[in-house]
C-alpha angles and dihedrals in degrees: 000000000000121000089246093053091045090053091048092050090050091051090050091052092050090048092052091047092051091046094056097035096082091052091050092048091047092051092052100036123015095038097036131245120331127189110258106255093221091054091049091052094045095049092045090053093048096041107028091165090067129071119236098160120098091209089061095054105117123241107262142176119216121222112262110266099199100037118091125226090262092050101261116148113231109231106175145016093264092059090045093052095043102038121008101037093054089047093053092044090055091048090055092046092050099041111025122015105014130228130284114248118246093234111144117243140168127230128205131177126215125180102217098176135020125181115179092185100055120142090026091303098315095108148017116237119213121184110196129190111213106199119200115193134182131167095346097314127099144191128198127215114194112215117194115199132184115193121191113248120229093022090134092211143040112297134216116246144212115218108201124201105214111208092170132070122305090253089066089067103025112178090197088059089221085125117040128182142155095260091078108012095184094171092056091046092051092046088058090056098258130123112239113219127174141172134185113249088213090064087067101038135348117254096233137080103266094152087260093286099129138049120022091337089061089049102045108022116104128187126347120342118249133208091267098041111131121271128212096273089057089048092053090048089052088052090054089056090052088055087050088053087063097042092057088058096049111099092209095060128082095222092195091063107052120134121200114212137184142167125226107327085007088057090056087050094050092054094049092044091055092044091054098037118048091190089083106090094196139019124205119197112190112194094325098158123171113025088016128058100332120099109250095207092066090069089206121151110333113023136195091260092050096047094047091050093050099037109024091166099058099077138030118276092251090067090071092072091066095062107118084357100079095134090064094051110112092222140038129193099266084071091055091055090045090058088069094059131149088022119079125277126185123188125193137188139180123230095232095041097089090148086075092047106233093195093049090050092052093046089051089057091044092053092048091061096093089068092051090047089061085070100030118023090193093066109112137149129185117251086228115086118247120251122270114289091005111118118208129196140172126182107325096339128089144162144182138180114203132191118265142039139313105305145100112252139177087256089060092045092051093056092041091055090047087058092046090052088057096043093047094044093240 
């Protein structure tokens, strides 16, 4: 090819690129996030039983958030707190996560390791055994906590629910990764706390014989007996029991955070326990932040088939019957109002339904507006890698796959700065 023809071809390629660039930018910015077509096609080919096309999302009607079971319209935050919030909480206990048994138990705390020169002097590490005992049996939850040195005051904290291996949240810091970037958390002035969900309950269907179920369950299980997600959420609250006693922690500014199944857990933990000032749901999908009625990606039927231990038995009846379910996940997010809630997604993680997760947050806004009339989010999703927030609500969808990265943590901590007035 001659130099002249080569130059002409190059100019044509540049011209085509510049021609299509505005449309690409518009699709990812001005008009909000759109699912990447190649990802839609690939997932559809690999999982033909699942829907990944927006045009195939069924028409649905969400349950009324601010209308009580007897038809009363909620007008203010007092009515929400006294009437509607308890109703919704009970609906989730009875139909989704199950209810915690009333079995008496005792809790003790024991600091088993303390290193005041962790992170090359930037933090103090405390490893705490939280021992739960009942009728001669016991279970231990290990809480690892890094507190910034030289803060000069009590510090806010992130409590992470680690649903991956111990090496993903290594307190020795021999292994470091983005999933739990403790150094970055501490450098922002937060304490970094973490526990293993498996310390509380195993992540497998063992007929609820082991873990905290084996310790506290009595008699035959019922349709609304707690599942494993509720057990993990209960474990997060036991960690909170310790954090409120630690003189280095500002107990009024603790955020509970989880990824995937841990994100479902974080939302339910904050719904059940008002001591958590913020909940962070990272790519939690079905049974977490995503609207069930959209039937996009993972569905209730799919999740119950794959993970029969996560939810209460009553949840099974809503598989392929989502429209009859008395709740949807916007109501779960609303239970956290007026405290802060932050929802995240990833552009290639369509299994967890990024759009359904954002719409869930959007439809929870009326509850937050009872406390702050200025809270408002657009129904249109934000562009890729462009966090949005209003009042105590926030969201982002980042590029990439199902994971928890430093990029996510940075935006999450930005939201926490705002929510905690830092």
